N, C-alpha and C positions, 0 to 999 in steps of 0.2 A: 641204802636199800629200803629201809622202813619208810622214809619220807616219800620215795617214789611210789611205793605200794599204796600208801595212804592216799596220796593225791589221785592216783588212778581209780582206786576203790570209791572215793568220794564222787568222782565224775560218774562212774557206773551206777552209783546209788542216787544220783540226781541232786546231791548237796551243793556241788559247785560246777561251773562250766569248764571247758577245756582250757580256755584262756587263763583262768584263775589257777588251774592246776599247773600249767607251764610256768607261770610267774612265781608259784610257791617254791619251786625247786631252784636253789642257788646253783649256778653252773659249776662252781668249784667243787661242789659236793660229788659230782660225777666221777672225779678222780678216784674216790674211794671204791667205786664200783668197777673200775677198770684195771686196778693193780692189786697185787697181794699186800696184805697188811700183817703186822705182828699181832700175835695174841696179846690183847691189852694188859691182861694180868701178868703175863710173863715179861712184857716189856717194862712194866712198872717196877719189877724187881731188879732189872739190869742196871748196871752202872754206866753212865755216859762218860767216855774217856776223852772225847773231842766233839766239837761242833763245827759245822761248815754251813754252806748254803744249801737249801733244799732244791737241788738242781734238776732232779727228775723224780717224780713221786713213786712210791712203792717201797716195800720192805724186802731186804735181801740178806741172806746168810751164806757165807762161803769161806773157803780156805784162801788165805792171802797169797797172791803172786804179784811180782813186781815187773814182770816182762810179758808183753803181749804174746810172744812166741811160746813162752812157757805156759801161758794160759791155754793156748790152743792144744799143746801137747798133753797137758793134764786133762783137759776136757775130753780128748780122744779116749782117755782111760776112765771116763765117767766120773772124774773128780768134780766136785762142786767148787768152783773158783770165784774169787772176788778180786778184781784187778785194782791194785794200788799204785798210783803214779804221782810224781810231782805235778805233772800236767800231761795230757795226752796230745797226740798229733795224728794226722791221717794214717801214718804207717801202723798205728795201733789198732786199726779197725777190726782185724781178724780176732785179736784177743778180746776186744770189747764185746764182740758179737757172741762169744761163748761164755761170757762172765755173767754171774747172777746179779752183780752190782759193780759200781765203779766208785772209787774214792780218790780224790786228788787233793794235794796240799795247796795248790795254787789254782786260780781261775775263778771266773764269775759265772753268772747265770746264763751268759751267752758264750761261754768258752767252748772249745771243741768238745770236751767231755760232756758238758751239759747238753749241747745241741744234739750230738750223736746219741746220747743215752735216751733223751726224750723221743727221738725218732725211732729208736729200737724198742722203746717201752721198758727200758732197763732202769732200775733205781740208781740214783747217783747223788753223792754228796761231794760238792766241789769247794775248793778254797778253804779246806780245814787247816788253817794256818798254824795250829799248835803241833801238827804232825811233822816230824823230821824224818824224811825218807832217806835211807842209806842203801843205795842200789848195790854197792860193792859187797856189803855184808848181808844183803838180802833181809832187811828188817826195817821197821819204822819205830820211832820212839815218841812218846808223849810224856814229857817229864821223866819220871822214874819207870814208867811202864814201857816194856819192850815187847814188840810183836814181830815174830819171825815168820819167814816164808813157810807156809803150810799151817800156821795157826788159824783158828776160826775167829772171824769177826762178823758183826752184823751192822747194817746201816739202815736208817730210816730216811729215805729220799724226800719224804713229805715234810719232815721236821729238821733235817740236817744233822741228826744225831748219829754218833759212832759208838758202838759197844764192843767189848771183848766177849768172845764166846758165841754160842748158838742161841738164837731165840726162835721159837716155833712161829711159822707164818700161816696165815689163813688165805686160801685161794679166793680170787674174786668170783662172784656169781652174777651173771647177767640174766635176770629173769625176764619173762615176757612183758612185765610191766614197764621195764626200761624201754623196750622196743616200741611199746604203745605211746609212751610219753614223747619219745623222739619223733614219732610220726606226727603227733600233734604239733610239736615244735616246728617241723618242716613246713607245715601248712601255713604257719604264721610268718616265718622269716622271709625277708625280701632279698637278701644277698646270698651268694653262693658260698659253699665251703669246700675247699680243696685240701690236698695234703702235700707235705714235703716228703718225698719218697725217692729212693735211689735204686731200688731193686724191685723185681716182680713180687717178692714176698711182702715187702713193706707196703707195696701198692695194694695187694690183696687184703691185708689187715685193715688198711684205711678204708677201702671200699666196703668191707663188712661193717665198719663203724659209720658208714654213710657219706664218705667223701665223694665229691662230684668231679673228680679229675685230679691231676697233679699240678700244683702251683709252683713247685720247685723240685727239679731233679738235678742233683749236684753230681756232675760227671766226674769230678776229681776222685770221688770215693771208689769209682770203678777201676781206676788205675792201680790201686793197691792190691788187687787180687793177684795171687801168686803166678797166674798164667800170663800176666802182662806187665808186672812191675819191672822185670828185667828189660823188656822192650822199651818201656817209657824212660827208664834210667839211661839206656843206651842213647836214646834220642837227646836227653838232656846233656849228656857228655859232649855231643858234637854240635848241638844247636848253636851255641855262641860262636864256635869256630866257623861254621857255615855262614852265619850272618855276617861276621867280620870280613871273611874272604870275599863274599859277594859285594860288600860295600867298597872294598879296595878295588875290585875289578870295575865297578861302576865309575869310580873316580879316575882310574888310570887311562891315560891317552897313549901310553907306550905299548905297542903290540907285543914286544918281547916280555915286558913285565906282566901283561895280561895273560900271556901263554903260560908263564911260570905260576901265576896265581890259579889259573884254571887247572893246572896239574896238581897243585896243592889241595884244591877243592874236591878233586875227584873222589878220594877215599872217604873223607868225612860226609860228603853228600850222599855217597852210596849207603853208608851206615844210617844216615838220617832218614833217607827214603825207605830203607828196609824196615826200620823201626815203625814208621808210619804205616807201611803195608801190613806189618804184623798186628798193629793195633786196630786197624780198620774193621776187620771181620769180628773182632772181639767186642768192640763198641757197638757194632751193628747188631750182634746177637743180644747184647744188653737191652737195646731199645726195642728189638722185636719182642722180647719177653714182656717188657712194660706195656707196649701197645696192645699185645694180646690180652693182657690182664685188664686193661682199661676198657676194652670193648666199645670203642667209639668216644669215650670221654676225653677231654683235652689233656695234653701233656706239655707243660712248660719246661723245656730242657735248657739248663744254663750251660753255656760253653765254659771251658776251663777257667777257673778263677784264682786259685792260690798261687803264690810265687813258687818258682820251680824248686827252690832249696828245700821246701817242705817234703819233697818226694825223695830226698837223699838222706841217708843215715848220718846222724851227728857224731856218734861215738866211733872210736877207732875199730872196735870189734865189728860193728855193722859195716863200716867202710871196707874192712879187709874182706868180709864175706861178699860184699858187692864186687870188689876187685877180682876175687876168685871166680865168681859166677860169670863175670864178663870177660875174663881173660886179659885184664889190663893191670898196669902197675898201681899199687896203693897210692903213690904220689899223685897220679893223674886224678884219682878220685878226690884226694885232699885239695888239689888245686881247683877243681871244679866247685867243690863245696865252698871254698874260700872266695872264689870269684862271684858266686851267687849270693854271698852273705849281704844282707841289707840291714841298715841301722834301724829302719822303721818299716818293716815289710808290709804292714797293713796299708801304708800309703805308697807302697813301692811298685815294683814291676809285676803286676798281677792284673787280673780281669781283662778288659779289652786291650790293655797295653800289651799283654802277652800275645793276643790275637793279631795285633797290628805289627808286632816286631817278629813274631814267628807265625806268619799267616798259614803256613801249611798245616799246622796243628788244628787250627779252626776249620780249615778246608776239610780235613779228615773227619772231624766231628760232625760237620754239617752234612757231608756225604753219608756218613753212617746213619744219621737221623733220617734222612730222606730215603735212602735205600731200604732201611727197616720199615718205614711207613708204607712204601710201595709194596714190599713183600707181604705185609700184613693185610693191606688193602686187597691184594690179589687172592688172599685166603678168604675174602668175603667179609672182613671185619672193617668197620669204619675207623678212620684214624684222624686225629686233630693235632698234628705236631706244631708246637710253638717254640721257636728258637729264641733264646734270651741272651743278649749280649751284656755281660756284666760290667759294672763300674764305669759307666759312661758319665763323664762330667762336662763334655763339650759335644755339641751336636755333630761336629765334623768326624769325631771318632765313630759315632753310630753310622753316619753316612758312608764312610769308607768301608766299615765292617759289613754293612748291609749290602753294598754293591758287590763286594767280593763273594758273600754268601749266596747271593742270587745267581751269580755266574756259575757257581758249583751246582746249585739246585737245577738250573736249566740244563746243565751238562748231564746230570743224572736223569732228568726227564727224557732227554734225547736218547740216552743209552738204554733206558728201560722201556721206552715207548709208552710210558704211562705217567700221568701227573697225579699229584695229591694237592689238596688245599693246605696252605701253611700260613703261619704268621711269624713275623720277626719283630721283636720288641726289645725293651731294655729294662734293667733293674735301676730304679731310682734310689741310690744309696750315697751319692755325693751331693752335698748341699748345692753346688753349682748346677748340677743336673736338675735339681728341683726348681731353682729360681729361674732357670732358662728353659723350663718345660715347653714353652710355646715353640721354641726352635727345635728342641729334641723331638717333639711330637710329629714334626714333618716327616721323620724317617722311622717312626715307630707305629706298629699296629696295636701295641699294648705297652702299658707301664706295669711294673710290679715293684712295690716299695720293699727294699731290703732294710728293714728298720734296725737290725742289729748294727750294721755299719753306719747307717744314717744317724743313729744315736751317738755312736763313737765320734764321728766327724762333726756332727752338729753341736754336740755338747762339749767336745774336746776331752772325752773320757776314753781311756783304754779299758776295754771290757775285761781284760785279764788282770789289770792292776787296780781298778776302781774299787774293788772289794775292801781295800785298805782304808777307804774314807767314806764310801757311800752309806754304810750303816749309820755313821755319825751324822751325815747330812740329813738322813731321814729322821733321826732323833731330834735334830735341831730344826726340823720342818723347813729346811731349804728346799728339799723335794719331798712330796707327800709319800712317794714310793721309790724304790730303786728303778730308775728309768730304763734299765735293761729288762726288768720284769714287767712293768706297767708303763705303757707308752706315755712319754712326756707330751701331753696334749697342747700345752701352752707354747712350747718351744719347737720340738720336732714335729708336733702336730701342725704347727703353722707352716712349716716347710711343706708338709704333705698337702695342706689346703692350697698353697700356691701352685704346686705341681698339678693338682687336680683341676683347678680353675683355669690355669693357662694352657695346660695340655689339651683340655677339651675346648678351649677357645679356638685353638688351631684345628683340632680334629674332634668334633662333637661325638663321634662314634667310638672314640678311644676307650678300649677296655682297660680298667685299672684294678689291680689287686694288691695284696700285701703278702709277702712270703717270709718275713722275719718272724722270730719266735713270738712276737706280740700277736700274731694271727690266731693264737689259741688262748689268749688271756681275756677274760670277760669284759673288763672296762675298755680295753683297747679295741675289741671287736665292736663294741657299741659305738665307739668313736668312729671307726671305719664306716659303719652304717650311716652315721650322721653326716660324714663328708662325702658320701655318695660313691664309695667303692663298689665294684661289681662282685668282688669275692674276697674272702680271706683264705689263707693257706697256713696249715700248721702241721706238726708232727702227727702221725697216725693216731696215737693214743689221746690226742687232745681234740680230735675231730668232734666227738659228741659234745664236749664243752663249748666248742665254737658254734655248733648248731644251735644249742640251747641259748647261748649268749646272743646270737643273731635274732632268735625269736623274741627274746626279751627286748632287744633294741627296736624291732618292728612294732611290738605292742606298746612300748613306751613313747616312741618318737615318730611313728607313722612311716611315711615314705622316706627312702634314703636321700641324703643330700641336703638336709635341712640347715646345715651349718656352713654351706658355701654361700658367702655373702654376695649380694649384687654389688657392682662397681669394682673399682680397683683395690687390690690388696696391698700394693706397694707402688 
């Protein structure tokens, strides 16, 4: 706060110019202005019981809970809660949203807990490996120390520290000097700054922080709301059965067998279609809220990405509750969970692979996006929908997905007797997609680098397991930084350069951005400027950091694209 005030005052008094003032503020310092902090004197007195990764900045104090549903129930009674998990999954979203902070025993800087916490602006310490979580007895231990459900703990998400007991916090204050400095930064920067946001509320926060649109809207988080999770789980239960029966019908030349298969298909297909019909208006309303909040700014909406097993409960209690809610036998739920199990889900049946094998799900999402866009347009608000096909590694995947999406879009246009402008593009997160970008670009209006997964696949690291050795790699100077925190410019960065160069060789007007967590990290933002990206996208609370970093890049390196070499790269 003091550094910003001094810089602005010195400009106002004529001692320095605006350029110098902007360069004097280190982008990472802004984190301190955007999140609560502990009272320094009180924190110094507290004993650190464990340390993990500083996954999301800010300070938090709360009563320990181990279950997301319990967190929601306690929060309804105005309890101040702090969620502790071995690791989080999408079904924990509700509990995470009401928690003051999140602590996990496993996971890295781009784990589910870290990414979601940064998006929500909630402090998080991830991968605190000394913590032993005991769900059955509702406690965690660190050596001889035992912390039970309901006990108070405090976490510092900027340092990765965990403390027993309460520590007083200091609320952030954004003074007028902050706004003045950011206005100056915006005048200098050359690339755009968007946000990763999944709800109208996240979108509103990011726009207040200066975001110029949404660079990543993750539709899977929407399916965990209580009013739709049952419908989506019903869809999952019958999806594989519908797909398999259809395949058998296609292969059969026997009229009697086809008739029998058609009869078997009738009931699961009815359930499948009913689930899609229930989900469509809910998804449409989600997008209507986001388009209204954006008021004409672009929204890049990613179609369903995670593997389906992530939407089903793993524990027997949760599976029994699901069976009761859906009126089916517990064994059916267990069989479905088992059939969807994957040995390496990150490389498995997810992304565009889901859309190609269960195309009706993508159809529903595309329809919801376009119907929402048309409704908001009819209200007199401009819309810029951008549909993103995830996990494309081969241009044919995108070609097929795009063709099907455009059929749905044209159908909606005819039904609504109205059209909206739209773009269809892809996430570049598979190395093969990056090095064949010239082919992929033929079917894309835009690229967006998903650098979390591109780093995993390009470096061969699991983001949830690499915490066991990456700190030692940094100590040994194998990597200068954790590549999940700071972009590996020599390795993953080279893949990005290849994609930029060859994508624009095919399509010079190709819009290219980044939506991985690196989009809000200062050194990574500067690299994105140097290779000529059009924008970066990051969680709402990192938007000011990205804006200032982009201004530093422009002041230090001039026009974007200085590092895209002439001639062939490979």
